[in-house]
N, C-alpha and C positions, 0 to 999 in steps of 0.2 A: 504493500500500500504506500509506504513512504517513497519507494522508488518511483511509483506511478506519479505521485504528487510532485516529486522533484523533476521528473521528466515533463510534466504538464507545465510547471513554472518555467522551466528552461525554454519550452516552446513559446510560451507567452512572451518571455523576454526577447526571444529571437524575432518574433513577429513585430514587437514594438520597435526594436532597433531597426529592422528592415523597413518599416513604415516611415520612421524618421529619416532614414537615408534617402528613401524615395522622394520625400517631400523636399529635402535639401537639394537633391539633384535636379528635380523638376523646376524649383525656383531659380536655380543657377542658370538653367538652360532656357528659361522663358524670357520673352521680350518684356520690357517695362510696361506694365498695364496702364491703360488710360485711367486717370483718376476719376472716380465717380462720386458725385454728391447726391445726397438725398435731403429730405427736409430736416433731419436731425443733425446732419454733418455740415450743411451749408453755413458758411460764416454769415452772421447777421451784421449789417452796417446801419449807421444812421441814415435817415432818408436822404440827406444831402451829400453823403459821401460819394466821391467820384472814384470809381474803381478802374484801374489801368491793368490790363492783362498782357502778358508777354509770352511768346513762344520762342525758346532759345534752341538753336541747332545743337549746341554742345552742353556740357555740364556747367553749373554755376561756379564750379571751382576748377575750371580748366586752365587758369593762369593765362587766358587768351581772350579771344573775341567774345565769348558768351559771358565770362566773368566781368568783362568791361561793361557789357550791357546791363547785367544784373546790378552791378554797383551804381551805374548811372540811374537806373530806375529807383533804387533805394535812396539815392541822393535827392531825386525829384520828389519822392514821397515825403522826405524830411523837410524839404524846402517849402512845399505847397500844402498848407493845412487843409484838412477835409478830404484827403486823398488816401487811397489804399492800393497797394501793389500785390498782384497775384501772378503766378507764372507756372509754366510747365517747361522743363528743360529736357535735353537729350532728344530733341525732335529730329530724328534722322533715320535713314533706312537700316542702319545697323542696330540701333537700340530699340526702335519701334517699327519693325517690318510690317508693311501692310496697313499702317495707320497714317492717315493723311493729316496735314496741318489743319485743314478745315474742321475735321472731327475734333481735334484738340481745342481749336478756337471756340467751338460750341461749348466745350466744357468750361472755358473761361467766362463765357457769357452767362452760363448757369451760376457762376459765382458772383455775378453782378457787374462784370466788366462792361463799360461803355466805350472803352478804347482798347483795341487789340493791336499789339505790335508783333509783326512777323519779322524776325531779326536776321534773315539771311536771304541772299539772292535766290537760292533754290526754291524759296517759298513764293516766288512771284505769281505763278498761276493760281495758287491757293488763295493768296491775298486778294487778288483781283476778283475771283469768283465769290469768295466770302463777302467782299464788299458789295458786290452786285445783289447778293441775296439777303443782305442785312443793311438796308438803308438807314437804320436807326443807330448803327454802330460806326464809330470813327476808326479808320484803319491807318496804321503806319507800317509801311514796308521799307525796311532798311536796305540800302544799296540798290534799290530798284529804280526804274525810269518810267513807270506806267503813266505818270501825270506830268512828265517833262515835255512841254509843248514843242521844244526844239528837238526832242529825241526821236528815235526810230520806232518806238513802241507806244506812242502816246494814245491814251484813251480818255475821253471826257468823263472821268469818274468824279463823283461828289463825295465829300467827307473822307477823302483819301490823301495821304501824304507819303511822299518819298523823301528820304533823308540819307545823306552820306557825307562823311568828312573828306576834305581834300587831303587824303593821306599821301598823295603824290609828293607833297613837300616833306613829310616825315620820312618817306622812303629815300628821297634824294639825300637827306642828311645821313641816313643809315648807310647808303652807298658810299658817301664821302668818308665816313668814319672807317669803313672797311678798307677803302683804298689807302687811307693814311696809315693804317696799321699793318696791312699785309706785308709779310716779308718775302713771300713766294710770288706775289703778283697773280695768285690764283684765288678768286672769290667765287663762292658757290651760293646759289639761291635755291632754297628748298621750297618749291611751290606746291600749292594745293591742286585743285582741278584747274584746267585751262579754260578761261573765258575772257571776255573783254576787260572785266575788272582786274583779274589776276595778271593779265598781260600788261596792262597799263601800270600796275604797281611794280611788277618786276622790271619793266622798262624804265620807270622813274628811278628805281634803285641803281640801274646801270648808268643812267645819265649822271646821277650824282657821283658815282664811282669814277666814271670817265673824266668828268670835269676836275675832280680833285687829284686824280692820277696825273693828269696833264699839267694842271696849273699850280699844284702845291708840291707834288713829288717830282715834277719836271721830267716825266717819263712818257715815251710815245704810247699812243693808244694800242698799237699792235702788240705791245709787251704785256697788256692786261688780258688775262683769261677770266672772263665772267661767264659762268655756265649755270644753266637752269635745268632742274629736274622737277617734273610734275608728278605728284603721287596719286592723283585721281580724285581726291575729295579734300574737304577742309581739315580733316584729321584722319588718323588711321582707322580703317574698318577692315579687320582681318578677312581676307578672301576677296575683298573688293578693291583694295588700294595697294600701292606699294607700301612697304613698311618704312616709315620715316626714319626709324632708328638704323635700319640697314642702309638706307640712302645716305644718311649722315656719316656713318662709318665708311662708306665707299668714298665719299668726298674726301675725308681726311686721309684715307689710304692712298688716294691719288694725288696728294700733295696740296690740296686746297687747305689754307690755314685760317680762313674766315668763312663761316656759314651765316648767311642772312636768312632767317626764317620768314616764310610767307604763309605758314599754316597756323592753325588755331592753338596748337598744343606745344609741349615743351621738349620733344624728343631731341632736337638738335642741341639744346642747352645741356641736357643730361649727358649726351655723348661727348660734347666739348669738355665738360667738367671731368669726366672719366679720363679722357685723353690727357688733360692737363695734369691730373694726379699721377699719370704714368710718365710725366716728364716732357710732354710734347708742348710746343709753342703754338697753341691754337686759340681761336676766339669765336664768339658767337654774338649775333644780334637777334634777339627774339622779337616778337610782334604782338600788337593789339592791346596789351594790358600793362599799365604803368608799373606794376610790381613784378614784372617778369624776370628781372635780374636777381630777385631774392633766391638765395640758395646756390647761385652760380656766379657769385661776385667775382671770382678769380678770372673768369673768362668772358664776362659780359661787357661789351663795349658800349652798350646803351640799348634803348628800346623806343621805337616809334609806336605811339599808342593813341587809341581813341578815348575821348572824354565825352560820354553821351549825356552826363547829368545835366549840364546847362540847357541843352535843347529839350530834353524831356521835361524839365521843370518849366521852361518857357511854354511848352505845348500844353501842359496841364493848366497853367495859369490862364492862357488864352482860351482854352476850352471853358473854364469856369466863368470867364468874362464874356462868353458867347461870341468870341472872335477867333474861331479855330484856325490853326495854321495848316490849312489845306494847301496842296501844291508840292512843288519840287524844291528841295533845299540841298545845296552843295556847299558845305560849311567850310569857310576859311579858318586857318589858325588865327588866334589873336596875336598879331605881330608885335604888339607891345610886350607880350610875354607869352610865348607859345605853351608854357607850362602853367598858366593861370587856371586853376581848377574851377573857377567861377565863370570863365569867359571863353576859353579856347577849346575848340572841338577836337583838335589833334595836337599832339605834342611830341617832343623827343627828350628823353631823360638820358643824360650821359651816364654810362655805367662805371662801376668801380675799376674795371680793367682798362679804361681809357687813360692814357698818360696825359701829363699836363700840357705837353706841346700840342697834341691832337685836340685837347679841350679848347685851347686858344683858337686853333684853326676852325674847329666846328662852330665856335661862337662867331667868327668872322664870316664863314660860309652862310650861316643862318641869317646873319644881318644882310648879306648880299641878296638872299632870297626875299627877305622882307622889303628890300629897296627896289625889287623888280627884276632881279636876275631871272632870265627865262632860259631854261634848258631844253624845253620842247620847241626848238627852233632848228630850221634847216641849215645845212643839208642833212637830212636823215632818210634812211631807207630801211626796208624790212629785212629780216634774216633770210627770206626767200629770194632776195635780190630785187624785189619790186620797189619802185620809188615811193617815198612818202612825202617829204617836204623839200622843196627847192631851197637854195641858199637864201637865207634871210626870212623865209616864210615861217610864221608862227602857227603852231597847231591850235585849232579851236577846241573848246571843251567837248564838242560832239566827236571830233576826230580822235581825241585822246580816250574818251569814254568807250568808244566802240572799236578800239584798236584791234585790227584783224590778225596781227602777228607780232612777235617780239622784234626788237630793233636789230639792225645789222650791227655786228660787234659782239652780240650775245650768242652763246652757243647752247644748243640742246645737248644735255648730258644724258648718257645711258648708264644706269647703275650697273656696276659689275656684279 
């Protein structure tokens, strides 16, 4: 009898442990669920509370694009009384396969949102369709062009806003810092997917590097190797993209000593830190988020970053005053101080690994940009050999925004 009960207890314990393991494995392999609210879980607000909802392509702690947006929204919530911020992050095909941003926007509306922010270019179609089917909701699509009257994709939408910072300037400064620092003359650009936005930012980086290589290092352009690799998305999605860690390792293996990141996450920084600890002279310039040098101070030359808080605060205030900021906004830096957290949409923070001589030159170069130095001027051609700008011709915003190819002088890299 005792043996029977001992066996019975053993079987029960085995079944319980097996069930727990099954639950853990299922949870680990499942996509992030859509948050669901019911009457008991929906947050209750005061009648006059303005709720702003945001869909973020990455995580709120990605040290990049999404964290910058998240912090910007928190800043706006703190600045404008009577507002509340709700969000859903990791809105991408890797984390939420088969779930559309429109579905998730509906969830934010159920939480009381009267403003919905779609925070990446990939969400363009969803933002437009959601806006058309929800005329009572104000929509902000970041980095899009749907209501840019001079743009190629204009639609006469109401209660719709496109906003983007003129990060071309931040990237030019990043390129200059890389050119001033590189010992090998080999600068790598770790790019996300390839489209008009990413091509113009990579090309702006090259223009900054080229200018400083020629004018401060006094070296011929032909001696500068500026190479680009596109991983296929804004960050790593195993099985869908190149692994940015592998790409960064390949760059350094091939003698590139500065990597400029154009992706949303920190793989290049982590690889650079490891290489530095192994005794290599390498550097990195991360992207998007002002705190991106934290933890990699030994190798970080600086970071071009977005500061979304001032615009989001301005938008909330205008909405409450019944003067909404509909339309297209292409935001300049505040040239009085590009790192002014209350006023500047984009900035560049010098990193701890930038030496004093480079710091002085970067200050001078930034001042030249603020005084009207134009690097998007001819003669310029594309990497495929096609002409772009004739001598003395200055590119328009439309030409830069919809850049069809990277510039001549840049090289397409193939990861080993």
